[in-house]
N, C-alpha and C positions, 0 to 999 in steps of 0.2 A: 528716603528715596535719593538716588544718586543724580540729582540735578544740581547744577551750580546755583548758589544763592545769589540770584540776580533780581534787581528791581527793573521792571519793564515800564516804559512810558510811551505814549502815542503823541507825536508832536508834528507841527507843520514846518519846522525849521528847514532852511536850505542846507543841503549836504555840503556845499562849498564853504558855508560860514559856521557850521557847527564846531564847538570847541571840544568835542569828544576826542579821545586819543586816536581812535581809528574810525574811519568812515568806509562803509561798504556800498558800492554802487554796482548796478547790473550792466553787463556787456552782452550784446546779442549779435547774431550773425545776420547782418543786413544783406540786401540783394547784391551790393557791390563792395561793401566794406563793413568792418565791425563798427557798431554804434552803441552809444549809451542807451539804456532803456529808460522808459518814462520815469520821471522823478529825479534823474541824475543829470539833467541838462546843464545845471549850474556848474557842475564840476568840469564838464567839457569846456564850457565857456571860460572858466577861470584859467585854463591852460592855453586857451587861444590856439594859435598856429602850431604850437608844440604837440598838441594832443595826438594827431594822427601819426606823426613821426615817432612819438614816444611808444604808442601801442605797437607799431610795426617793429621797432627796435627790440621790444620785449617779447615779440612773437605771440601777442595776444590774438587768439582766434575767435573767442566768444562761444566756443563749444560748451555744451551743458556740463556744469560742474567744474570747469576750469577755474583755478584760483591764481591770481597774480597779485603779489604784494610789492609795494614800492614806497619809499619815503615821499611824503606829500610835498615837501619843499615849502616855499612861501606862498604858493598860489592859493591854497585853501587853509582853513583853520585847523584841520586835523593834522596829526603828525604822521599817520600811516594811512595810505589809500589802498583799499582792497578791492580788486576787480573780480567779480564772480560771473562766470558765463551762464547764459540761459538758453543757448542754442538758437535755433531758427524760430522766428515768430510764426503765428498762424497766418492764414490767408488775409485776415483783416489787419495784419501788422501788429497785433497785440500778443501778449504772452498769457498762456493759460495759468489757472491757479496751481495746477500740478507743477508746471515749470518753475513758478515763483517759489512754491513750497520747497522744492528740491534745492534751488539756489540758496534760499535762506538757510537751509540745513547745512549745506557745504560751507557757507559763510561763518556759521557758528563755530566751526572747528578751525577757522583760519585766523583767529585773533586771540590766541591763548595768553598773550602777555599784555594786552591792553586792559586798562582798568575801566574804560568807558568806550562804548561803541555806538555809532549811529548807523542805522541800516536804511539805505535808500534804494529799494527795489520797487517795481511797479506795485502801487498800493492806492490806486485812485478809485477803487470800489470796495464796499464792505467785504466781498468775497476775497479780494486780494489782500486786504488788511488781515483777514483771518489766515490766509495762506502764509504770509510773511511771518506772522506771530507763531503759528504752529510749527512752521519749518525751523525757525531759529531755536525755539525752546527744545524741540525734539532732536535737532541736529547736535545740540550741546550735551545730550544725555550720555553718561558713561557709567558703567557698573564697576565701582571701586571698593565695594564692601570688604572684599578679602585681600585688598592691596595694603601691605603694611605701611606704606607711605601715603595712603589716600588723603587727599586734601579737598579743597573746595571745587576744583575743576581739573579733572584728568589726573589727580593724584599728586600734583606739584604745588598746590596751594595758590596758584596764579589764576588769572582769568578775570573777565569783566565783572564788575558789581552793578553797573548801570548800562542798560541797553535801551536806546530810543528807536522806535519804529517811526520813520518819517513818512508822512502822507499828507497830500494836499487837502484831504477831507477829514483830517484828524479831529476837527471840532464838531463834526456832524454826529448826531446821536446814534445813527445806525453804524457808523464806523467805530465809535467807542464801544457799542454793544458787541460788535464782531470781535474787537480786540480783547475785551474782557472774557467773552465766551470761549475764544480760541485758547486762552490760557487754562481755563478749566478743562477743556477737552484734552489739551496737550498733557496736562498733569495726569489725567486718567490713562492716556496711552502710555506715559512714562511709568505709571504705577503698574500697569500690565507687564511691561518690560521687566520691571524690577522683580516681580514675582516669578516670572518665567526664568530669569537668570539665577535665582537662588539655587545652590546645589541641592540635589534631591534628599540628601541625608538631613538637611536642615529645613526642608519643606515637606514633611510627611503630611498625610491627610489631616491629622489632628492639628499640626502646626499651621497648615494652610487655613483650616477652618477658624482657628484662633486669630490669625492675621486678618482674615476677611471680616470676622465679627468686630475686631478692633477698629478697622477703618469704618465699617458701617456705623459704629458708635459715635464717630466724629461727624457724620453726615446727618443733618437735620431731616427728619421725615422718613428715615429708613429703619425698618424693624427687621430683626434677625431671629431665626430659629436654627439651632444646630442639633442634629441627631447623631448620636454615637452608635456603635455597633449593636448594643443591646436594644436600643430604640428602633434601629433599622430592622432588627429581627422581629420585633413586635409589630411593626408596620407591614412586614412581608416584602421588603425590598430585596428580593432574591438575587437580582443581577449585581447590585453593588456589593452585597455580601460575598457572592461567589468569587468575584474578581479579587476582593481583598483577603480571601481565605489564606493565601500563601504568604502573606507578609505579617511580620510582627507589629507593623504600624497599621492599626485598624482603620477601617473606612469611616467616612463621615458623609452627611448630606447637609448642606447649608441652604436655607431658603431665606431670601431677602424680599421685602415688600416696601414699595414706595407708593403711597395712595393719597395724592393731593385731593383736596375737597372739590376742585374744579375740573376733575379728570374728564377728558373728552373721548377717552378710549382706554383699552386695557390690553397690554401685551405681556405675554409670558416668554421669558428668555431661559434657555437651558444650555449649560456649558459643561463640556467634558473635562473632568479634573483628575486625570491619571498623573499622580505626582512623580512617578517613575515607571517606565514600562520595559521590563526585561523580556517580555513576550510570554512570560509564564512557562508552562511546560512545553509550549511551542516556542522555545527560546530563540531569541534573535542572535544573529552573529554579533560578536563583540563590537565590530566597527559600527553596527547599526544602533547600538545603545548609547553612543557618545552624546547625542543630543536629546535623549529621551526624558530629560528633566523638563523639556518643553511640551510634554504631552498633556499638560494642564493649561495650555494657552487659551483654549476655549472657555474654561471656567474663569480664568483671570479676566478675559475680555468681557464676559457677561457681567461679572460683578462690578468691574470698573465702569462699564457703560451705565449700569444702574446708578452708581454713585454720581457720575457726571450728570445724568438726567435729573437726579434729585437736586444737585447743586445748581443746575441751570433753572430749576423750578418749572420744568416743562409740564403742562397739564395733561399728563397721560399716566395712568396707573401701570406700574411695572411689578410683575411677580417673577422673581428669578429663582431658578432651581439649579443647584450646583452639587452634583454627586462627585465624591472624591474617593479614590482608592489607589493603592500601590500594587502593581501587578508583578509579583515576585515568584520565585521557584522555591518550593519546599515540600515536605511530605503532606502538608495540608492544602496544597494548591488544587484548584478545581481542574478536572480532567476531561480529556476527549471522551465523548459518550455520555457525560453527565446531562441530566435534565434539570433545568432551573425554572422555578416558578417565580415570575416577576410580580411586582406590585400590580394589583388589578387582576391577577389570576392567569395570565397567558403563560403557557409553558414553552420552553425553548430547549432544543437539543444543541449542545455545544460541541464543536469539533476543532476549533482553532482558538487556543488560549491567547493568541496575539490579536484576536479580533474582540478585544475586551471593551473598547470604547462604547460600542453599541449596546453592550450588556448593562453598563451603568446608566447610559442615557435612557434606556427603555423605562426603567423605574421612574426616573425624573420626569420624563415626558408624560407618563400617566398621571403623576402628581400634578403636573401643570394643567392637564385637562380639567381637573377637579375644581379649579378656581374660575372656570368659565371665562377665559380670556377671548378677546376678539380674534387673536391669532397667536401662533407660537413660532419662535425662531430659535433653532438650536445652532450652536457653534462648536466645532470639534476638529481637532487634529486627527481625522478619522482614518483615512486610507492612503497607503502608498500608491494605490491605483490612480488617485486624483493627481498626485504629483507626476506620475508617468504621463497622464493625459494633458495636463496644463502647465507643467513646470513648477519651479519653486517660487514664483512671484505672483501667481494667479490663483485665487480661491474659486472653487466650484460652488454653484448655487443650484439647489434642486428643491422641488416641492410644488405647491399650488401655484399655478401660472401667475395669478394676480399678485401674490406675495413675492414671488421671485422677481417679477418686473419691478416692484417697488424697492426691493433690496438692491437691484442693479442700479436703479436711479439714485438711491442714497449713496451707493458706493462711488458713483460718478461724481457726486457733489463732494464726497469725503476724500477723493483722490486715491481710492483703493481699487486695485484691479480684480474684478470678479467676472465670472463667465457662466452662463446658464448651461446646465447639463440635464439630460432627460432621465425619467424613470420609466422605461418601457413596460408595457403591460405584461410581457412574458416574464418579467422579473417576479411576478406574483407566484408563478409556478415554481420557480427556483427557491424562493424563501419558504414555500410550503412543502418542500420535498422530504421533510422528516417523516419517518414511519412510526415514530414513537411520541412525538410532541406536536404542538400546534405549529411551531415555526422551526426552521433550521437556521442556526446562527450564521453558518458559513458553509459553502459547498465545494471549495477548492477548485472551482472552475476559474481559470486564469483571467478570463475576459470579463470586463464590466464590473469589477469588484466594488468600485466606488458607487456605482448605480445600485448594485445589490444592497450595499449597506444602507443607502437612503431608502430603498423599498422596505427594508427591515424596520427602520425607524418609523416609517409612516404608519406601520401597524399599531403604534402606540400613541398616535396623535388624536384618536377619537373622532376622526373625520373633520377636525377643525382646520381652517386655513393655516398653512405651515410652510416654512422654508428651512432648509438645512444648509449650513455653510461649512464646507469642508476646507479647512485652512491648513491642512497638513504641510503644504509647500511653503507658503509665505509667512508662517508663524515664527520662524527662526532663521536668522541670517548668519550662516556659518562663515561668510566672507568678511570683507572689510566694509567700512562705512561708505555709504553712497547717498548723496542728497540728505534727506532728513532721517534716513534709516541708519541705524548704528549696529555694530555686531551684537549677536545674541537675539533675545526676544525682540520682536518688532512692534507688538501691540496691535497687530492687524485685527480688523473687525470692530474695534471700539468706536471709531469715528463713523463707520457705516451704521451701526446700531443707533448711535445718538442721532444721526441725521434722519434715519428712518422714523424715530420717535418724534423728532422735531417736525417732520412732515405730517405725522399723525395728528399733532397738536393743532394743525391748521385745518383739518377735516371738519366739515360742518355736518 
């Protein structure tokens, strides 16, 4: 995994007195002037009267993500002072965990040449300790596997080896727990990014299944089953097989199980694993294929969330189902007009070979119902319609009202933007419009395609409580780094799933 090799510690030290080479402090936009944020007051005091004039001379505004570096001088113990903007505080004068997470991510990229760093951002609650830790770990992620000069950090071999998160509550048990758990979660998010960023020729379904099974073998309590194309045929997983027909790289289905003895609930997770999507015979324009290695982001998120839940020891059983296929063009590709029989017996008439995600998810969803979970959540880069509706930073959430509400609550804790979308009753008529099969895979009506896809998936959930997360927009960042998000795979939905299960663990 392309994360710098850093030792993280949680300490109560003063940022003005720390001997780290670089110290990071927060700057916010106060009502009348820029101000240091909570935890960095000692630095301001050390500079005395020079402080305000120095910030004014440097043009420091405190806007979110702004980075200012300056030699620290003799006033504080560090050699380099890094000011990171957090923007405007809330109505109560404090900063949200989201603002702190983003600031910590920006700070991680601002100290490439320091060997040790102390980070003094608002961290006086366990939630903020988590935010600083997650933000810094993820903001420092880079994908350098294919860089010929790849080193420890950003490819140049430089970067900090020690990072101290400074907090006034560092000795409290709940703060230490938040700090340690944040590192586990951040590693899972980074692991998701890593898989998404791998070139598709090197992450075929078979290679992806092997990689997933390898990681599962390193996580205590997780059991793995992998089904190849022959076994999928024996099971009758017609959707997975149909999508994979056109590729020389044959499909797979990976099933993961984490079953603690003290489980207080049981959740099934299903993730779309299209390792590359050409659109099949409904071929995409070339420009639309450039990021299609990310069409397995839902599968990566579901698997890594399962690993994180196990590593955290959360008392909830998790059954994860990860169908994998490569959607390619060849003489053996599935065709418009074909009728596919899915696992469980439902027949589907197919008309759009680029609506392949729902085809592989259908088989996996029925498999999920057979383990009798309390609920099912599926995660998929499913539709361009959802990107048109919500943009490229917001995931759509559809399904059973109570599950959707809890997903949105978990997303709020995790700092991920998600929005509820409906499945109108009249979608039932559209998905049943086939004259030759039980369901119609796609109907080419331009409007409401993301809602149609969710209605289609619901047919395979067996009436269980269920939510569908369409992450087509925020799963891949085609632009530059921003906050704790870096270019390429984002790892979206991992934190939301973990926080959903964390909340399940408290249910009585």
